[in-house]
C-alpha positions, -999 to 999 in steps of 0.1 A, spaced: 697 256 31 684 250 66 646 252 72 648 280 98 672 301 77 648 298 47 617 307 68 634 337 85 647 350 52 610 354 42 593 364 74 601 375 110 595 350 138 598 352 175 625 330 191 597 309 206 581 304 172 615 293 158 619 267 185 583 254 179 589 251 142 623 235 146 608 209 170 578 202 148 596 195 116 614 162 119 647 155 101 646 126 76 676 113 57 673 94 24 700 77 3 702 81 -35 675 62 -52 652 59 -21 615 63 -26 601 89 -2 565 85 -14 553 57 -37 530 66 -66 493 60 -60 497 62 -22 484 85 5 507 109 24 502 141 43 539 149 45 549 185 39 586 186 31 614 211 29 646 199 12 676 210 32 701 190 12 699 169 -20 677 166 -50 642 150 -53 621 143 -83 584 137 -85 574 112 -111 545 91 -124 539 61 -146 522 64 -180 518 33 -202 545 16 -182 570 44 -186 585 64 -157 580 101 -164 597 128 -143 573 156 -135 595 180 -115 628 184 -97 630 199 -62 663 209 -48 677 227 -17 655 254 -4 622 240 -18 590 229 -2 568 202 -17 537 184 -6 513 157 -19 484 180 -27 460 153 -39 462 135 -6 462 165 17 435 186 1 414 162 -20 416 129 0 428 111 -31 459 89 -36 489 108 -48 496 98 -84 532 110 -81 560 93 -64 589 111 -48 624 98 -52 658 110 -38 682 115 -67 710 122 -43 716 115 -6 691 139 8 680 155 41 645 168 44 625 184 72 590 170 73 558 176 91 524 160 86 499 186 73 476 177 102 503 190 126 512 220 104 476 234 100 472 244 136 506 260 136 497 281 106 466 295 126 488 303 156 516 319 136 505 344 110 541 349 98 545 312 91 512 312 72 525 342 52 557 323 45 538 293 32 518 316 10 550 329 -5 563 293 -9 531 283 -26 534 311 -51 570 300 -58 559 264 -65 529 277 -86 554 298 -106 575 267 -114 544 248 -126 534 278 -148 569 280 -163 569 243 -171 534 244 -186 543 274 -208 575 257 -219 557 226 -229 530 245 -248 550 272 -265 587 263 -266 608 241 -288 627 212 -272 659 233 -273 641 262 -256 627 239 -230 662 226 -223 675 262 -219 646 271 -195 654 240 -175 691 248 -172 682 283 -162 659 270 -134 682 242 -123 717 253 -133 735 221 -120 708 196 -130 730 180 -157 755 171 -130 728 159 -105 701 139 -124 703 110 -149 698 121 -185 668 98 -190 650 116 -162 659 150 -176 647 139 -211 613 128 -196 610 160 -176 615 179 -209 590 157 -228 617 146 -253 637 114 -260 671 109 -247 684 109 -283 669 144 -288 685 156 -255 719 143 -267 715 163 -300 706 194 -281 735 190 -257 759 184 -286 750 218 -300 763 236 -269 
């Protein structure tokens, strides 16, 4: 989904605002496997995924753990860097050839003040991201591995075709062997 189509599906903008937004968000292309942000680095990049699949991940005890998946029509941003002036513990990786539209938060903030509709759209987008976090937290706390798998497939219907099974297993907080057993039941 293209950036302006997404934004205008949520709020109404003037033609001039659309032009300003389109010019401010730069197009970036990444190949499958590319790192967009390295773990423990600083970035102020606010991204909208127009095409492809990204994952956020971190390292724990030398293991690569997938935190979230972000696909077409999703916004993501390194909140620790932008709002707390801390390095971002999560890396971002393209799992497919991907096209994102990116803007530095320092450039976006003044636009939000000038365009109340854009500010409202980012409020809605923030609620959507917060909801994804809540769903994952609830699934980790209250669901069995099989229920977590079903929740993931509901949220990301094509994820099994798009992401490596090891990354899916780490996202679910299970071993790859457990994932294979769950998938065999279906």
